[in-house]
C-alpha positions as CSV (number, residue, x, y, z in Angstrom):
1,M,12.4,42.6,17.8
2,N,15.3,43.5,15.6
3,L,16.2,42.1,12.1
4,T,18.8,39.6,13.3
5,S,16.3,38.2,15.9
6,M,13.8,37.7,13.4
7,I,15.9,36.0,10.9
8,T,17.5,33.7,13.8
9,T,13.9,32.8,15.0
10,T,12.6,32.1,11.5
11,A,15.8,30.1,10.9
12,I,15.1,28.1,14.0
13,G,11.6,27.6,13.1
14,V,12.4,26.4,9.8
15,L,14.9,24.1,11.2
16,F,12.6,22.3,13.8
17,A,9.8,22.1,10.9
18,T,12.2,20.4,8.6
19,T,13.4,17.9,11.1
20,A,9.9,17.1,12.2
21,S,8.7,16.4,8.9
22,A,7.7,13.1,7.6
23,T,10.2,11.3,5.1
24,D,8.4,10.3,1.8
25,Y,9.0,6.6,0.9
26,Q,8.4,4.6,-2.4
27,I,8.2,1.0,-2.8
28,K,8.0,-1.1,-5.9
29,R,7.8,-5.0,-6.0
30,S,7.0,-7.2,-8.8
31,L,6.5,-11.0,-9.4
32,A,6.7,-12.9,-12.8
33,L,4.6,-16.1,-12.8
34,S,4.1,-18.7,-15.3
35,A,0.5,-19.0,-14.7
36,P,-2.2,-17.3,-17.3
37,A,-2.7,-13.7,-16.5
38,D,-6.4,-14.4,-16.2
39,E,-6.0,-16.9,-13.6
40,V,-3.7,-14.6,-11.6
41,W,-5.9,-11.8,-11.9
42,H,-8.9,-13.8,-10.8
43,L,-7.0,-14.5,-7.5
44,I,-5.8,-10.9,-6.8
45,G,-7.9,-8.7,-9.0
46,D,-11.0,-8.4,-6.8
47,F,-10.5,-5.4,-4.4
48,C,-11.5,-7.5,-1.3
49,D,-10.2,-10.9,-2.1
50,I,-6.8,-10.0,-0.5
51,D,-8.1,-12.3,2.5
52,D,-8.0,-15.1,0.3
53,W,-4.2,-14.8,-0.5
54,H,-2.4,-12.3,1.9
55,P,-1.1,-14.1,5.0
56,S,-1.6,-11.3,7.4
57,V,-5.1,-10.6,6.4
58,K,-7.8,-12.3,8.3
59,S,-10.9,-10.8,6.9
60,C,-11.9,-8.1,4.4
61,S,-15.4,-6.3,4.1
62,L,-16.7,-3.6,1.7
63,K,-18.3,-0.5,2.2
64,V,-19.1,2.7,0.4
65,I,-17.3,6.0,1.6
66,D,-18.1,9.2,-0.2
67,G,-19.4,7.4,-3.2
68,S,-16.3,5.1,-3.6
69,L,-15.8,1.4,-2.9
70,A,-13.6,0.8,0.3
71,R,-12.4,-2.2,1.8
72,V,-11.9,-2.8,5.7
73,I,-9.2,-5.1,6.3
74,T,-8.4,-6.8,9.8
75,T,-5.1,-8.5,10.3
76,A,-4.5,-11.6,12.5
77,E,-3.5,-9.6,15.1
78,G,-6.8,-7.5,15.1
79,A,-5.4,-4.2,13.4
80,E,-8.0,-2.6,11.2
81,F,-7.2,-0.7,8.1
82,V,-9.5,1.2,5.6
83,H,-8.5,1.5,1.8
84,K,-10.4,3.4,-0.5
85,R,-10.1,2.5,-4.1
86,I,-9.5,5.6,-6.2
87,A,-9.0,4.0,-9.7
88,M,-9.2,0.7,-11.6
89,E,-8.6,-0.7,-14.8
90,P,-10.8,-3.8,-14.9
91,G,-8.6,-7.0,-15.5
92,L,-5.2,-5.0,-15.1
93,S,-5.0,-2.9,-11.8
94,Y,-6.6,-1.0,-9.1
95,T,-5.3,1.9,-7.1
96,Y,-6.1,2.8,-3.5
97,K,-5.3,5.0,-0.7
98,T,-5.3,4.5,3.0
99,I,-8.1,6.2,4.9
100,S,-7.5,4.9,8.5
101,S,-4.5,2.9,9.8
102,P,-3.2,2.0,13.2
103,L,0.4,2.7,11.6
104,P,2.3,6.1,11.8
105,I,2.0,6.6,8.0
106,E,0.4,9.3,6.1
107,N,-0.7,9.7,2.5
108,F,-0.4,6.1,1.5
109,T,-1.4,5.3,-2.0
110,A,-0.5,1.8,-3.6
111,T,-1.3,0.2,-6.9
112,L,-1.7,-3.5,-7.6
113,S,-1.4,-4.4,-11.2
114,I,-0.7,-7.2,-13.6
115,E,0.9,-6.9,-17.1
116,P,-0.6,-9.7,-19.2
117,F,2.7,-10.9,-21.0
118,D,3.3,-14.6,-21.8
119,T,4.9,-14.6,-18.4
120,P,2.5,-12.1,-16.2
121,L,4.1,-9.7,-14.3
122,I,2.5,-8.6,-11.0
123,M,3.7,-5.1,-9.7
124,W,2.7,-3.5,-6.4
125,T,3.8,0.0,-6.1
126,G,3.3,2.5,-3.3
127,R,4.1,5.9,-1.8
128,F,3.6,7.0,1.6
129,S,5.1,9.3,4.4
130,S,6.2,8.5,7.7
131,D,8.2,10.0,10.7
132,D,9.2,6.6,11.7
133,P,11.9,5.1,9.3
134,A,10.7,1.5,10.3
135,M,7.7,1.8,8.4
136,E,9.5,1.5,5.2
137,K,10.6,-2.0,6.1
138,F,7.3,-2.8,7.5
139,V,5.4,-1.8,4.3
140,V,8.0,-3.6,2.2
141,E,7.8,-6.7,4.4
142,A,4.1,-6.7,4.0
143,V,4.3,-6.4,0.2
144,E,6.7,-9.0,-0.2
145,A,4.8,-11.5,2.0
146,G,1.8,-11.1,-0.4
147,L,3.8,-11.5,-3.5
148,L,5.2,-14.5,-1.9
149,A,1.9,-15.9,-1.0
150,I,0.7,-15.4,-4.6
151,E,3.8,-17.1,-6.1
152,N,3.3,-20.2,-3.8
153,R,-0.3,-20.3,-4.6
154,F,0.6,-20.9,-8.1
155,K,3.5,-23.1,-7.5
156,A,1.1,-25.3,-5.8
157,Q,-0.9,-26.0,-8.9
């Protein structure tokens, strides 16, 4: 194989590797509430209480994976997601990564946090990769549905 053929073959390989790679996405959504921060965190702060407030989550159970707390979430449609908690600041935040999911998403890591100002600010941020551009919209809609449910919960009080 001559030098020109090697360069052409390498260039084609790089082109296909680049076009086949996943796109990285970042999401960041927030919600300001007039309720006391400790009441808000009481609702959302337990790692497995997501089934109490997120409209898409039917159930949540806890287990330990490699010495870390993990939650198994089942949606209303029967899909199962496993999230491993990788960090937490009691009363302020927890960070988790997806261990298994039926979605075409990789390297999903997210943080749910609260800034305990006079008007508490909930932040839900995440990062992931996917070959499917529809996954960005799907994840954003799931986060926004959760935040809307939290907002509605405190409006009702």
